N, C-alpha and C positions, 0 to 999 in steps of 0.2 A: 504493499500499499503506499502511496504517496499523497501528501496534501501540502498543496504550495499556496502561499498567500501573497498579496501585496497590501501596502497599507489602504485604507479606505481613505478617498481623498475629498478634502473640503470642498463644498459646492458653492464658496463666497465668490468663485471667478471659473473663467473658462480653464481647460487643461492647457498645458504646454510640454515641452520636451521632457521636462523631471518626471511628469506624470506617465508618459509614455514610455520612458526609459524604464522605471521599475516594475510597469506592466510587461513590457518586453522581456525582461529578466525572467520574472513569473512564467510568461508564455514559452520561453525557450527552454526553461528547465522542464516544465510539464511536457513539453513535446519529447524531450529526451526520455524523461520517465515513462512516458507510454509507449516509446520503442523498446524500453527495457522490461516494463512489467505487463503492459497491455493496455489499451485504452480503458477498460472498465475499472481499473486498480488504481487511476489517478484522478484527483480532485484539484480544481485550482479555482481560486476565488480571488475577485476584486470587487470593487464597489464604491460607495460615496459615504462620508461622514456629514451629516446636515444638522445636527443640533447645536452647533457653534455660534456664540455670539455675533461673531463678524459674519454668518450667513444672514442673520437679521438684518445687521446694519447696511449690508451690502443690499438687501432686498429692499430696505426704507429709501435708500439712496436712488432706486430705480422705480420707485412707487410700485412696489409689488408686496404682496404677502410672503411670508418666509417661506411656506410651502410651495407656493407658486414658483419663487424664485429657485428654490431646491430642485422643484419638477425640471425646470428649464434647464440648469445648468448640469443635472443627472443626466440627462438626454445628450447634452453636449459631450459628456464622459463617454457614454456609451458608443456616440458616434465616433469619437476619436480612437476608441478600442477598436471599433470594427474596422476603421481605416488601416490601423497598423495590424491586423489580423490576428487579434490576441483570440486565445481559443478557451477562454474561461469557462466554466462550467456553471457559474452563478455569480450575478451581480448583485450585491447587498446593498440596501439602503438602509440607512438607521433608522428612518422614519416608517418603515414597514412593520406591520402589526407582530409579524413572525419574529422581528428583533427585540422588539419592545417588550414584548411578552417574555421572553427568556432573560432579558436584562432586569426585569422587575423580580424575577424568580430568583435569580442569582444573588441580587442585592438582599432580598428577604432573607435567603439562607444565611449570609454574612451578618446580617443583622442578628438573626436568631443565635448565632455561635457566639456573638461579641466581638467579632472582627471587624464590625462597622459599628461605630458609637457616636454621639452628639456631642459637640464641644464648640468651641471658640477658637478661631484662627485669625493671627495677624501675620502679615509677611509681604514681601515683596513679589508682585505679579506681573507677568510679562503678557501684555494686552495682545500681541499679534499671535504669540505661541499659545496663548490660553493657558497658562500653567503659572504655579507659585515656584520660586526658586528660593534656595537657602540664602541665608545671609552671606555664607562664605563665596556662594556662587556670585550674588549680586556685588558682594565688594570686589571680587576677583575681576570683574566685568564694569567697574566702575559704575555700578547701579544702572547698566543698560542691558538690553536684549543682546545676547550672545549671537542672535541669529540677524536681527535688523538693526541693533544699534540704538534703537529708540529708548526712552528713559523708562526705566521701571515705575510701576505705581505701588505704593504702600495701601495695603488694603487690611481691613479688619471686619471679620464677619462670623456669624453663629452658622455651623454647617456640621455636616456627619464627616467622619475621619475612617480611614481605613488603618489598621494596625500595621502597618508595613514595618515599624522596628520590631516586631515579634518575629519577623521572619528573617532577620540579618543573617542569624549563624547559618541557617538552611541554604540560604541565596549562597553564601559564600563556600558553602560545601560544594554547590552545583557548580560554582565557577572552578573549584579546584578539582572535582572528580570528572568534569566535562569541559576541559579547557577549549574545546571547539565550540561552546554553546554559543558565544558570540564571535564573528568575525567580521573583519580581518582583524588581525592580530592588535593593531593600534587601536581599533574600536574596542576591543576586549581590556585593553590597559587603560583606555580612557574610564571606562565603567569602575574597574577596579580602584583607579586613583578616587573617584567620587565617593567610592564605598568606604575607603579608609576614614572619612569623616563621620561615618555611622548615619543609620537610617532614621529619618523622623516619621511619625504617622502624617498621612498625607489627606487633605481634603476631598471628599468624593462627591459634595453635593454643594449647590449655591442656592441661597435664598431666592424666591420668588418675589418680585416686586413690582411696581407699576411700569417698570421699564419694560417694553416689548421684548427686548433681548433676553430677559430673565424667564421669560414664560414660554419659550420654545425648546422643549426638552422632556424628558421622561420624569414624572415624579418621584420621589423618594416613597416606597411603599409604606402607605399608613400616614404620610405626611406631605400634603400637598402644598405646604409653605416652601418646600424644598425641590429642586429639581436635581437629577444625577449630573454630575460634572461631566462635560462631554468627552473627555479621554477615557473615563471608565466605561462609560457608554460605548465609545468608538472600541476599545480594546476587546470587550466580549462578543463582538461581531465575528471573532476567528472561530468561537465556540459555537454561538448561537445558530450559525448557519448548518453546522453538521451535527448539532444536538437534536437529530431526529431518529426515530427507528432505522430507517434505511442507510443514515449517513454516518452513524457513531462510529463505524467500523473504520473511517480515515483518520479518527483521531488518534493520535497526536499529530499536530502539525510537522512537516518534515522540514519545513524552512519558511521563515518569514522574511520576504525580502523587503527592506526599508532603507530611506535616505537616513543620513546620519543625524539630521537634526531631531529625529525622534527616538533616539537609540535609547534614553534612559526609562521611557515608559515601557518599551519592549523587552528590554534587558533586565530591568529591576522590578518594576510594579507589576508587570504583567506576569511574570513567573510567580510572584508572590500571592498574588490574587488568585491564581490556579491551586497552589498550595493551599490556601485558606478555603477556597470553595471545596477541594477534595475533603479537607478535614472537618468542614462544616457537615457533611451529609455524604458518607461513603456508600451508602446504600443507593442513593440518587446519583453522586458523582465520583463514584469508583472509578471511572473510565477515563477521569480527566487528569491525565499524565501531561509532564511538562513537554513543551516543544523541543525537537531535537536541536534546532539551531536558529538564531537570529542572524542575518547577514544583512549589514548596513554599508551601503556604498556611499560615495562622495557626490560632490555635484557639477554639473556641466557650466563651461564658461563658454563665451563667443568669441571667436578671433582674439584669445588671450586676454579679453576683458570679463570680469563679473558682470552677470546679467541683472539689470534692474531696469524699472519703468521710467527712472528719471533719463537713463542713456537710450532708452527705447531699443534695446537689443536683445529683446527675449526672443528665442526660437518658438515661435508659436505653431499652432496647429497649422495655420496657413503656410508658414514656412515649410514645415516638414511635408505637406501635401505637394507644394511646389517642387521640393527635391524628389519625390516619389514621382510627379509627372515627368520629370526629366529623365530621371534614371530607373524608375521602378520601384515598386514598394519593398521588393526583398532587397533591392540595393541599398535603401534608407534602413530596413531593419539591419542588414549586415554591417552598417557603418556605426549604428548606434550599438549594436551588441559587442563588436569586437574593438571599437575604440571608446566606448564609454567609460565612467568613472566608478569601475566595479571595486575597485581596492581602495586605498587611503588618499589618493590623490584626485584632484579635480582634472576634469577632461574638457578638451577644447573642441567645440563645433566650428571647424574651419571648411570653407569650401574648397580650398586647395588642398587639404588633407582629405576631405572627402572625394574628390576627383582622384587623388594619388592612390587610394586604398582601393576605390572602384576599379581603376585599369589593371593595378596589381593583381588584386585577388579574384576579381570577377571576369572582367574582359578578357585578361591575358592569362587567368588561371583557370577557373573551372569552366569557363564558357568557351575558351580557346581549346582546351584539352578534350573536352567532350565533344566539340565539334570536328577536330583532327581525327579521331578514334572512329567515331560515328561515319564521319565521310570515307574513311578508309575502309570501314567494315563492309558500308554499303557499296563500295566502287569494287572491291577485289572479291567479294563474297556475297554478293546481292543482299547485305543485311543479316546472314544467316551465320550465327556462331559454329564453325564447323564442330562435328562430334569429337570428343575427346582431345581438343585443341587446347582446352584450359589445363588439364591433366599434364598434357604433353608439353605445354609451356612451363609449368611448374616443376618439370623434371630438369630444364635447363639451368645452368648456373646463374644466368641473368634473370630468370623467373623466379628461381629460389630467393634472390638477393632482393628482387622488388616486393616478394611476399613477405618476406622478415622485416623490410622496411615498413609495409604497410601495418602488418601485425604489431609492431612495436609503436606506431603512432597511434593506432587503436586503443592499445593499452595506455598511452600517455592521455588520451582523451577520456577514458574511463577514471581514471586517478585525477583528472582536473574536475570531472562532473562530481567526483566524491567529496571535493573540496568546495564545491559550487563556483568554480572557475569556469564560467561557461565561455569568455572569449578564447581561453586556452584550448579548450574542448573543441570549439569552431575551427580554430585556426590549424588545428591537427588536420583537420577535414582538406584545408588548402595546402598543406605539406603533404598530403597524401597526392594530391593533384601534381604536385613538383615532383613527387617520386616518380610517378608515371611519365611525365614530361622527360626526366631525366633518362628513364628507361628507353623511351623512344629516341632520344637523341644518341643512346649507346647503341641501340640494335637497328636503326635506320630503316624502319619497315617500308618506306617510300621509295629507298633504293633497292632493297630487296625484291620488292615487286616487279622491278624492271628487269629481274633475270627469271622470271616465272618461266617463259618459252625455253630457254637454255638450260635451267636447272630443274630437273624434276622434283628435287625435294624442297625447291623454294617456296612453292605455295604452301605446303602442309607447315613448314617454319613460318611463314608469314602469318598464318591463321593462329598458330601458338602465340606468337608475339603480340598480335592483337586481341587475342582472348585474354591475355595476362592485363593488357592496357585496360581492356573494356572491365575487366574485374576489380581493378584499381579504382577506375572511375565511379563503378557501382558503390564501392565502399565509401569514398569520398562523399558521395551523394546522400548516403544514409547519415553520415557526421555532419552535413551541411544542411541538411532537410530541417531541423528545428529552428534554423534561422532563415531558411530561404524556402518556405513551404510552395510558393507559386511557381517558382522557375525549376525546382526539382522535380515537382509533380509533371511538370511539362517534359523534362527528360525523361522521367519514368514511362510517361506515355509513349515517347519517341522510341523508347528502348524496350518497350514491353515488359516492364520490371512489376508491374502492379497486380500480376496474377502469376499463378502456378508457383513452381519452386523458386524461381528468382524473385524472390519477396523482399525487395528492397525498401526496407523502411516500412512496411506496413505493421501498425501497432497491433501485433497478434500476440494473444496470450500464449506463453509458452515459449515464445521465441524470443531469446535474449537480445541484447543489444550486441554482446560478444558474438552470439552464433550468427546474427545478420550479418555481422562485419568480418566475420571470419574467411581469409582468402581463400577461394575454392572449396568453402564448407558446404554443408547440406543446403544453403539458401544462396549459394554463389549462382554466377552467370553461367552454368554449364551448357545450356543452350538458350536460343532465343532470336527475336528476329529485332535486330538493330538498324535503325535508320537515321539518317544524319539529322533530321529534326530542322527547326529553325535555330537561328544563333541565340544563346540564352542573354548574353550582354554584349553590346556593341562598344567599342573602345570610345571613350569620351574625350572631347577636345577641352584641355584645362582652362583655356581662355573663354570658352563659351560661358556665358551668362544663365543661370536659372531665371527662367521668368516668374514673375510674380515675387521675386526677393530683393 
């Protein structure tokens, strides 16, 4: 089983590159997991967080009700994720009854156990992030938001608290026994550094006043004068969606993909809430084990500059659509997934870099290699892979070397996936393509074809070489398919790889990713009809502008 999530995104504004990137990470990993486990064994969730104060204020600025504004922007997120070809299994909105009912149940259980209690809180509040920060954090950041730089606000109010402090020892044990619970390493160290200062109980509700912003949200069970704090409401989405009779089998989450600004909530508050819920009622919540991993990526910048509204340099949905129109949606997915800020450092969305990567990996890489191999197979063998050619090619020194290279790269891809290093897993697919290109250069099948009439064994040898090349391209296509579902589907159709034993990339239960990528294995290209097909990616002119940008 695999359960993959993205954050649920605020609907105070429309989606942009950051939202699309995190969702693409979840989508790509879910596609890889479906190849590994089978389609019915994977659940991928995304959605929108709608009860925030700034949703209400944004709605007021547009002369709309909060729910109407949320409806409008939730649709924008759905459209954006459809545009990037996200394969999520569900889209949760926190204003939906299925979520609100579960949140009320969870909070009620924690109130009964005493892990949620009523008290008074005074502290520094970050209005943009909608969170309280400790005195230490506030002082270290000169009483400004660490995210926006805006001044913090001093607040004092009666609210309900979660006994976060009660779970410090268990949380530290979690980090000690599961060092990979938070990744990358820099993010884990960041959390551990804050933990040294100790955990304080955290407010989980806000008073309801005459201010409309305070009235939009789920009420505290038994106390309509308080609504549940947006972050507590939001975190429970990961559980509420799968807390049904037919979905509980997917829990716990395999990985929560998030951006670095919401790390503390996911790495500290969320696991402690789950521990408390399980302790509160093991009969009801005995299945609530802790997630396996929280993966926290960095940010995008544009042409070397931080994105901001004042600079007007956000990579908006319109910009992404323009790049997809010029280069293709799969090319956009490829650039975001392989060049994005997956690890500790921010990543640059640069037009020059986009074209460079597109030409190197796609036009001159998988596109050119698949075209060369398909063209030669069609030209010299009418597209039919000769019987026994693959096994014959594998008996040669060159074939063995190619198979060993490909098998090694497949193992590297699998090791990268185990660490959620998606870019490395995908670029292993391009490395397979380059191994095939090198094999073509070494064996020169185009030259060998010229000797067919004079050399009786030349055609058999040619067939063996091309069969090995085609098998390499097939394996590369499996590794590349989670990033480029459209173009790889086009290749599979041209090469007749979607039916029969040549099961390249079908999410079939019982067929592991390793088996699907085994060179000349049971799912290899032993026979088949290969046509040249259309060119997957045309080379791009670096000087050409993207229309609409």
